[in-house]
DOLUMMI-82751 format. One record per atom (N, C-alpha, C): x, y, z; residue in one letter. Coordinates in steps of 0.05 Angstrom, whole numbers, plus 5000, padded with zeros to 4 digits. Example, Ala and Ser with C-alpha at 12.3 -4.5 7.8 and 13.67 -1.06 7.14 Angstrom:
<drenbas>
526448865156A
524649105156A
526449345156A
525749555142S
527349795143S
525850015157S
</drenbas>
This chain:
<drenbas>
582037148344M
584737178355M
585137468365M
585837498390A
586237768401A
588737888389A
588638148384L
590938288373L
592838378396L
595338298393L
597338388413L
598638638403L
597438868410N
598539118399N
599339308421N
600339188443F
601339348466F
603739208478F
605139348495K
607439228508K
606439058532K
607038798532R
606038628554R
607538698579R
606038708601K
607238778627K
609038558637K
608538308628D
610138088639D
612638038622D
613138198602S
615538158585S
617938278599S
620038128604P
622438228618P
623838448602P
623438468576E
624738658560E
623038908554E
620438898561A
618639108553A
619539378563A
620539388588T
621239648600T
623939748590T
625439588576T
628139668567T
628139788539T
625839788525T
625839888498T
626440188498T
628340268481S
629140548480S
627940678456S
627840948456P
626941098432P
628641028408P
631240988413N
633040918390N
632140658377N
631440458394L
630640198383L
627940228368L
626140378380E
623540418366E
623940538339E
625740738337A
626240868311A
627540668292A
629340508302F
630840318285F
628940098274F
626940028289L
625139818280L
622939918261L
622840178258K
620740288240K
621040178212K
618840098200D
618839988173D
620439738169D
620739578190Y
622239328186Y
620839148166Y
622338958155S
621238758137S
621438488149S
620138298137I
620138018148I
619937828126I
620737578131E
620837378110E
618937148116E
617637048095V
615836808099V
616436618076V
615436378078M
615336178057M
612436098053M
611735998029P
608935908026P
607935728048P
609635528056R
608635338076R
608335468103R
610035668110T
609635798136T
607335998134T
606936128111A
604736308108A
602036178111A
601935928103E
599435778105E
598535748134E
600435758153K
599735718181K
598635968194K
598836198180V
597936448191V
595136508180V
593236518199E
590436558191E
589936828179E
591137038192D
590737308182D
593137478189D
594737538168F
597137698172F
596537978183F
594138078178R
593438348187R
593338368218R
593138138232E
593238148261E
596138148271E
598038118253L
600838098262L
602638318251L
602238388225L
604138578212L
602738838205L
604239058210P
603139318202P
602539338172P
600539488165E
599839528137E
602339628122E
602639538097A
604839618079A
607539508088A
607739328107T
610239198113T
611239058088T
613939078084R
615038928062R
615438638071R
614238448056V
614338168063V
615838018040V
618237918047Y
619737758028Y
618437478027Y
618437358004I
617537078002I
619936907993I
620936748010A
623236578004A
622436357985A
624036327964H
623536117944H
625635897948H
624735677961I
626535457966I
626335257943I
628535137936E
628634947914E
626334737917E
624834687896G
622634497897G
619934617902G
619834877910T
617335007914T
616135087887T
613734997880P
612535067854P
612135367852P
612535477828I
612135767824I
609235837830I
607435657825E
604535707831E
604035767860E
605535627878D
605235677907D
606435947914D
608636017902M
609836277907M
608036497899M
606936477875V
605136697865V
602636717881V
601536487889A
599036487905A
599536627932A
601836577944T
602536707970T
602937007965T
604237077944A
604537367937A
601837497933A
600037367919A
597437487914A
595837527940A
596037327958R
594637357984R
595737588000R
598337608002L
599537828017L
599038098005L
599138117979A
598538367965A
595638457970A
593838267969K
591038327974K
590638438002K
592238348021D
592038448049D
593538708053D
594738818032G
595939088034G
598839098040G
600238878035Y
603138868040Y
604838908015Y
607239008018N
609139037996N
610538767993N
610038637972V
611038357968V
613638357952V
615638227963M
618238207950M
619037907949M
618337777926P
619137497924P
622137467917P
623237237926H
625937167919H
626037067890H
628237147876F
628837027850F
631536897852F
631736637859P
634236507862P
635336417834P
637536537826A
638536497799A
638936207792A
639936047810R
640735777803R
638435577800R
635935667807I
633635487802I
631935597779I
632935807765I
631435917742I
632835817717I
631435677700K
632635537678K
633835717657K
632235927649D
633136097626D
631536357626D
632136527606D
630736787603D
627736757602D
626836547587A
623936507584A
622636447611A
623936287627T
622836217653T
622736467671T
624936627670L
624936867686L
622737057677L
622437097651A
620337277641A
617537177649A
617236907649D
614636797658D
614036847687D
616136817704W
615736867733W
615037157737W
616437337724I
615937627727I
613037687719I
612237577696A
609537627686A
607437517705A
607837287716R
605937167735R
605637347760R
607937417772Y
607837587796Y
606437847790Y
607137967768Q
605838227762Q
602838197756Q
602137997740G
599337967732G
597537877754G
598537707772E
596837597793E
597137727820E
599337867825A
599837977851A
600838267850A
601038377826N
601838657823N
604538707836N
606338517833V
609038537845V
610838717828V
612238907841D
614139077826D
616839097841D
617438897858Q
620038897872Q
620938607876Q
623538567878A
624538297880A
627238297895A
627738067908L
630438007919L
631737817900L
634037907889L
635537737870L
637937627884L
638237357882L
640537227896L
641336977880L
643636877886A
644536637872A
642836397878A
642136367904G
640536137912G
642235917924G
641035767942G
642635577957G
642635297946G
643235277920V
643635007907V
646334997895V
647534767895N
650234737885N
650434747854N
648634607841E
648634597812E
646434757800E
647034947783P
644935107770P
643034927754P
640534997754H
638534847738H
638634927709H
639935147702G
640035237675G
642235427670G
641535667658N
643535857648N
644636047669N
643236067692F
643936277711F
645436167735F
647436317744D
649036237767D
649136457788D
648436697781S
648736927800S
646437127796S
646037297816S
644037507814S
644837707793S
647437747788M
648337937768M
647437857740M
647437597735Q
646437497709Q
643437557706Q
641937537727L
639137607726L
638737897719L
640338067732M
640138357726M
640938427698M
642938277688E
643938337661E
641938277639E
639938107645T
637838047625T
636238297617T
636138487636G
634538727631G
631538687635G
630738447642L
627838387644L
626438527667L
627938577689F
626638717711F
626239017704F
628239137691D
627939407682D
625739427662D
625639237643K
623639247622K
620839217634K
620539067656A
617939027668A
617239257687A
619139447691G
618539687707G
618639627737G
620339437746F
620539387774F
621739637788F
620539707810K
621239957824K
623439917845K
623839667853R
625839617875R
627039337870R
629739327871L
631239077869L
633139067892L
632838857908H
634738807930H
636638577922H
639038597933V
641038387927V
642338307954V
643738087954A
644737967979A
647238117989A
647438138016G
649738248029G
650738048050G
653338048055H
654537848072H
656437978093H
655338058116P
656938188137P
659338028146P
659037758145E
661237588154E
662437428132E
662237528107G
663337388084G
661537158076G
662437008056N
660936778045N
662936578035N
663036348048R
664936138040R
664336008013R
661736028005D
661035917978D
662236097957D
662436357962I
663536537942I
666536567945I
667436577970D
670336607975D
671236367993D
671736137981P
672535907997P
675035948014P
676736138006D
679236188021D
678736358046D
676236448050G
675636608074G
676036898070G
677036988047S
677337268042S
674637388034S
674637638026E
672137768016E
672537867988E
674537767974K
675337867947K
673037847928K
671837607924N
669737577905N
667137717913N
666637707940V
664237837950V
664438137944V
666738257949M
666938547944M
666838617914M
667938447897E
667738487869E
664838487860E
663238307871A
660438287865A
658938537874A
659638637898V
658338877909V
659039117892V
661439137883R
662239367866R
660639357839R
660239117829W
658739087804W
655839177809W
654739097832K
651939177839K
651739477843K
653839597855Q
653939887858Q
653740017831Q
655339927812A
655240037785A
652540007772A
651339767776F
648639727765F
646639917777F
646939967803S
645040147817S
645140427805S
647340497794E
647740767782E
646540787754E
645840557742R
644740567715R
641840457714R
640640397736T
637940307736T
636140507751T
633640517743D
631740697757D
630640567782D
631040307785A
630040167809A
631640237833A
630340267856K
631740307881K
632940037890K
635240057902M
636639807910M
637339807939M
637739577950A
638739547977A
640139277980A
641939267999L
643339008005L
641838888029L
640438668024A
639038518045A
640938298054A
641738298079T
643938128088T
643137868102T
645037688102Q
644837448119Q
644737548148Q
643537388166F
643337468194F
645937418208F
646437588228A
648737558246A
647937638274A
649637578293F
648737598321F
650437798337F
652337928325E
654138108339E
654238378325E
653738598339A
653538858327A
656238968317A
658338928332G
660939048325G
661838978297G
661938718290P
662738648263P
660838748241P
658338768248I
656338878228I
657039168223I
657539318244I
658239608241I
660739638225I
662739478231D
665339498217D
664939438187D
663339228181W
662739158153W
661339378139W
659239488151A
657739698138A
659539948133A
661140018153N
662940238149N
665040188127N
665839928125G
667739858104G
666539888076G
663939828074L
662639868048L
662740168040L
662040338059K
662040618053K
664840718045K
666840618059E
669640698053E
670440608025E
669140388016A
669740277989A
668140407967A
666540607975G
664940757955G
662240627949G
661440437966I
658840307962I
656740457977I
654740577963D
652740727977D
649940607975D
649840347967I
647240207967I
646440177997I
644040258004P
643140228032P
643139938041P
643539898067V
643639628078V
641039578094V
639739348088H
637539248105H
638639008120H
639139048145I
640738848160I
639038608169I
640038378162G
638638128170G
638938068199G
636738018213I
636737958242I
635037708246I
636037518261A
634437288269A
632537358291A
630037298287G
627937358307G
628137178330G
626437228351P
626437058375P
626036768368P
627536588382A
627336308376A
628736148398A
628235898400K
629735728418K
632735728409K
634435718428L
637335728423L
638235498404L
637135258409Q
637935038393Q
637135078364Q
634735198359T
633735248332T
635635448318T
636435658332L
638135858320L
640835738312L
642035588330I
644635468324I
644435288300I
642335138298K
641934958274K
641835118249K
640135328248F
639835498225F
642435648218F
643835748239A
646235898235A
648435728222A
648735478231I
650735308219I
649935238190I
647335178186A
646435108159A
646735338139A
646435588149C
646535828132C
649335938130C
651235818143G
654035918141G
654636168156G
653136218178V
653736458194V
656536438204V
658036658204G
660836658210G
661536688239G
663436868245P
664536888273P
662436948294P
660237088287S
658337168308S
656836928319S
657136698306L
655936448317L
656836398345L
659236508352K
660436458378K
658636588400K
657036788393V
655236908412V
653236708421V
652136548403L
650236338410L
651636108425L
654036038416Q
655435818429Q
656135878458Q
656936128462K
657536218490K
655036208507K
652736288495R
650236288510R
649435998517R
649935818498A
649235538502A
650835408525A
653135518531M
654835408552M
653935508580M
652135708580D
651135818605D
648535678612D
648635498631V
646235338637V
643835518647V
644435758656T
642335938666T
640836058642T
642036048618K
640736168594K
640035958573K
640935708577L
640635508557L
637635468549L
635935468569L
633135408564L
631435658558L
632735888560L
631236138555L
631336198525L
629136298514P
629136368485P
630936598479P
632336578457Y
634036798447Y
632237018436Y
633037258441T
631837488428T
634037668416T
633437828396P
635437998384P
635738268398P
634938278423M
634938538437M
637738658438M
639738508445D
642438618449D
643538728423D
643438568402V
644638648377V
643138888365V
640538888367L
638939108356L
639239368372L
639439338398T
639839578414T
642439718408T
644539548405E
647239668399E
647239798371E
645939668352L
645839778325L
644140038325L
641940028340A
640140258341A
641540498354A
643040448375D
644540668388D
646740778369D
648040608355H
650040698336H
648740868314H
646440788304K
645040938284K
644141208294K
643241218319A
642441478330A
644741668333A
647041558340A
649441718343A
650741788317A
650141638296N
651341678269N
649041668249N
647541878245P
645141878228P
645741798199P
648241838190D
648841768162D
649741478160D
649641318182F
650341038181F
648640898160F
649840728144N
648540628120N
646640398124N
646240308148I
644140118153I
641440268155I
639740208137E
637240358133E
634840228147E
634739968147Q
632439828158Q
633239558169Q
631439438185V
631839168196V
630138968180V
631338738173H
629938528160H
629938278178H
627638188186F
627437958205F
627237698190F
628837498200F
628537218193F
627037088216F
624437028213P
622836928236P
623336638242P
625736568251L
626536288254L
624936148277L
623836308295G
622236198316G
619236218311G
618536298286G
615736318279G
614936608273G
613236638254I
612336908245I
610937058268I
609136918281K
607537038303K
609337128325K
611236958333T
613037028355T
614737278347T
615737288323N
617337508314N
615737768312N
613337748300A
611637988297A
610838098324A
610137928343N
609338028369N
611638158384N
614038038381W
616438148393W
616938428382W
616738458356A
617138718343A
615138928353A
612638848356I
610639028366I
611239118395I
612038928411E
612638988439E
615039168442E
616839178422H
619339328425H
619539558406H
617239668398G
617239918384G
616339908355G
616239668343G
615139648316G
612239718316G
611239838294A
608539918292A
606639688297A
604339748308S
602239538313S
600839468288S
599739228288A
598139138266A
595339258268A
593739208247I
591039308247I
589239078254I
587539098275P
585638888281P
584038808257P
583538548253A
582138458229A
579438588226A
578138638249A
575438758248A
575539038237A
577839178238Q
578039448228Q
579339468201Q
580439238191A
581939238166A
580039258142A
</drenbas>
């Protein structure tokens, strides 16, 4: 497989990439699942060395598959960050077992802690805060713990549409960040409009939250695919960006790319260096290869050809 490590001349966006966007895409992270990772023959042809790769843990996925995917990615030189969804973890013993497996077989020392997308907890845990309260991650010497962020709120947490419970949780996580040695970040749900993201991030800072933000961005995909995922994941007001595009017949059949939202965020970051969005985190809803190649074309570091790896 030939390595795509240059800007394609036939790409309509290739000439519009700015230095601000290139800087903003530096050290981006990306998310995979065991079943999607199986379809990638060699990640080294797609992702720069040391890229942080989140492994999403969907209900029903055996922990053995999660650990095997983590071990494969770690062997290839990536920083592996598996999900720990609280509601599918039965008890402290199960959590300790998962941590030990990840460390022993894949040398994992970082994790994304979240409630998880199931309605009924499988056991004792209901939130990421309960996972942190066990002390098991600190005891195991995890160097980095990420937690969920919600630029457009979360109806599961705040059914009334407010952000009361979400903000209480963020304040708790801020306090935890001040008493743990692990580095923390807010890894967010994806959104499609820069303005509300900027307002939300600024609002966190005004509330005294200084945990860095790793902003979730949906990668290139068919418009219909994005709308389906956005509705399923509870994306808020910015969904209207996709709906408006869907009404334009000249754009309906064209693939969506995150160029507009990322360019606006990148320009804001360049003009405000202390802006608390630190990195970009991609959800490759249109495929890992498609997302990785788009990132390379628009300023993200190139991968290492397998022959040189």
